[in-house]
C-alpha positions as CSV (number, residue, x, y, z in Angstrom):
1,M,-19.4,-53.6,-11.7
2,F,-17.1,-51.6,-8.9
3,V,-15.3,-49.1,-9.6
4,S,-12.8,-46.5,-7.7
5,L,-11.5,-42.7,-8.8
6,F,-9.7,-40.4,-6.5
7,G,-10.4,-43.1,-3.2
8,T,-13.9,-42.7,-3.8
9,G,-15.4,-46.3,-4.7
10,V,-18.4,-46.8,-6.2
11,L,-20.3,-50.7,-6.3
12,V,-23.0,-50.7,-9.0
13,G,-25.4,-53.8,-9.4
14,P,-28.5,-55.6,-8.8
15,S,-29.6,-55.1,-4.5
16,W,-28.2,-58.9,-3.9
17,A,-24.4,-57.0,-5.1
18,L,-25.1,-54.4,-3.0
19,E,-26.5,-55.8,-0.2
20,A,-23.2,-58.7,-0.1
21,G,-21.0,-55.8,-0.7
22,R,-22.2,-53.0,2.0
23,E,-19.5,-54.1,4.3
24,L,-16.5,-54.8,2.4
25,P,-13.7,-52.1,2.0
26,D,-12.8,-51.0,-1.3
27,S,-9.8,-53.2,-1.1
28,E,-12.0,-55.9,-1.3
29,L,-14.3,-54.6,-4.1
30,A,-11.6,-54.1,-6.2
31,S,-10.5,-57.4,-6.5
32,H,-12.0,-59.9,-9.3
33,A,-12.1,-62.7,-7.7
34,K,-14.3,-60.9,-4.5
35,L,-16.7,-60.2,-7.2
36,L,-16.5,-63.5,-8.9
37,E,-17.3,-65.1,-5.2
38,L,-20.0,-63.0,-4.7
39,S,-21.9,-63.2,-7.5
40,T,-21.5,-66.8,-8.3
41,P,-23.6,-67.6,-6.2
42,Y,-26.6,-65.4,-8.7
43,G,-24.8,-66.9,-11.7
44,G,-22.3,-64.1,-12.2
45,R,-19.8,-64.8,-14.7
46,A,-16.1,-63.0,-15.0
47,L,-15.8,-60.8,-17.6
48,G,-12.2,-59.7,-16.1
49,E,-10.6,-56.1,-15.3
50,A,-10.9,-53.3,-17.3
51,K,-9.2,-50.3,-17.3
52,L,-10.9,-47.0,-17.0
53,Y,-9.8,-43.5,-18.3
54,F,-10.6,-40.4,-16.6
55,S,-11.2,-36.6,-17.8
56,D,-10.5,-33.9,-15.5
57,S,-11.4,-31.0,-17.4
58,A,-14.4,-30.7,-20.6
59,P,-13.2,-30.4,-23.8
60,S,-14.1,-28.0,-26.4
61,L,-16.6,-28.3,-28.4
62,P,-16.0,-28.8,-32.1
63,N,-18.9,-27.8,-33.7
64,P,-20.6,-26.1,-30.8
65,N,-23.9,-25.1,-33.3
66,A,-23.9,-29.1,-34.6
67,E,-27.7,-30.4,-34.6
68,L,-28.1,-32.2,-31.5
69,S,-31.1,-34.1,-30.0
70,R,-31.5,-35.8,-26.6
71,A,-34.6,-38.0,-27.6
72,R,-34.6,-41.3,-26.4
73,A,-35.8,-42.5,-30.0
74,H,-33.1,-41.1,-31.8
75,A,-30.9,-43.4,-29.6
76,V,-32.6,-46.3,-30.9
77,D,-32.6,-45.0,-34.5
78,L,-29.0,-45.2,-34.4
79,E,-28.3,-48.5,-32.3
80,T,-30.5,-49.9,-35.9
81,A,-27.7,-48.7,-37.6
82,C,-24.9,-50.3,-35.9
83,P,-23.8,-53.9,-35.3
84,D,-25.4,-55.7,-32.5
85,E,-22.7,-56.3,-30.5
86,D,-21.8,-52.7,-30.2
87,T,-25.4,-51.8,-29.2
88,A,-25.2,-54.3,-26.9
89,E,-21.5,-53.1,-25.2
90,V,-22.4,-49.8,-25.0
91,G,-26.6,-50.3,-24.1
92,L,-26.8,-45.7,-25.5
93,S,-31.2,-45.7,-25.8
94,E,-31.2,-46.8,-22.0
95,M,-28.8,-44.3,-20.6
96,E,-30.3,-41.4,-18.3
97,N,-28.3,-38.8,-20.5
98,T,-28.0,-39.1,-24.4
99,F,-26.8,-36.7,-27.0
100,I,-27.6,-37.7,-30.6
101,L,-25.6,-36.5,-33.4
102,L,-28.1,-35.2,-36.4
103,S,-26.8,-35.3,-40.1
104,E,-26.7,-31.8,-41.7
105,S,-28.6,-32.9,-44.6
106,E,-31.1,-31.0,-46.1
107,R,-34.0,-33.9,-47.1
108,D,-32.9,-36.0,-43.6
109,S,-32.2,-35.3,-40.0
110,L,-31.0,-38.8,-39.4
111,P,-28.9,-39.6,-36.5
112,V,-25.2,-40.7,-37.2
113,A,-23.2,-40.7,-34.0
114,G,-24.2,-40.6,-30.1
115,A,-23.0,-40.6,-26.5
116,G,-25.0,-41.2,-23.2
117,Y,-23.7,-42.0,-19.4
118,D,-25.4,-42.9,-16.0
119,V,-24.6,-41.5,-13.1
120,W,-23.5,-43.8,-10.4
121,E,-23.9,-42.8,-6.9
122,G,-24.5,-39.3,-7.3
123,K,-20.2,-38.5,-8.4
124,L,-19.4,-40.6,-11.2
125,D,-20.6,-40.7,-15.5
126,H,-20.5,-43.8,-16.9
127,L,-19.7,-42.6,-20.1
128,G,-20.6,-44.5,-23.7
129,A,-20.6,-43.6,-27.3
130,L,-21.4,-45.2,-31.0
131,V,-21.3,-43.9,-34.0
132,A,-22.7,-45.2,-36.7
133,P,-20.8,-47.6,-39.3
134,A,-20.2,-45.2,-42.6
135,N,-19.8,-42.5,-40.4
136,R,-16.6,-43.8,-38.0
137,R,-13.1,-41.8,-38.2
138,S,-14.6,-38.7,-38.6
139,G,-14.0,-37.2,-35.5
140,L,-18.5,-37.3,-35.4
141,G,-17.9,-39.6,-32.0
142,F,-15.6,-37.6,-30.2
143,Q,-17.6,-34.5,-31.1
144,S,-20.8,-36.4,-28.9
145,V,-18.7,-37.9,-26.3
146,A,-17.5,-34.0,-25.9
147,F,-21.4,-32.9,-25.8
148,A,-22.0,-35.8,-22.7
149,Q,-18.8,-35.0,-21.4
150,K,-19.4,-31.3,-20.6
151,H,-23.1,-32.0,-19.9
152,A,-22.1,-34.3,-16.8
153,M,-18.7,-32.1,-15.6
154,D,-21.1,-29.1,-15.3
155,A,-23.2,-31.2,-13.4
156,G,-20.2,-31.8,-11.1
157,L,-19.4,-35.3,-12.0
158,I,-16.4,-37.2,-12.7
159,P,-16.9,-38.6,-16.6
160,Q,-15.6,-42.6,-16.9
């Protein structure tokens, strides 16, 4: 995967891909066709180009006192509550940094939404979010992303 923001390009992938792209200019790495050419001998397949969005300011936290967990086990529990295609797309439990919102129930503290990020080349944070189906369209996804985004920006990263 190649990402370019603010004139900084980042190539992410297995070691053979990094080696193959090491001497190529960003203009070539930004080409879907070039990435496919580099990866085809290794079983690469096209997922297509995607639009990425970034933020240049940290969000305000809607509920700064929300019960938040950084435990990987809570990320795994949230993934269990979500459809397989959603969890595969996000990969929340595998991310370096996770922020899981827990329910405010008196009995149980169950994960209801979460966001996380991986750091790419020490510059970008690749952010993903997941919300349990029963809690979608409630603002909890936004809130979990706000925690992750603020953490990343406080660390000097560009969230995308």
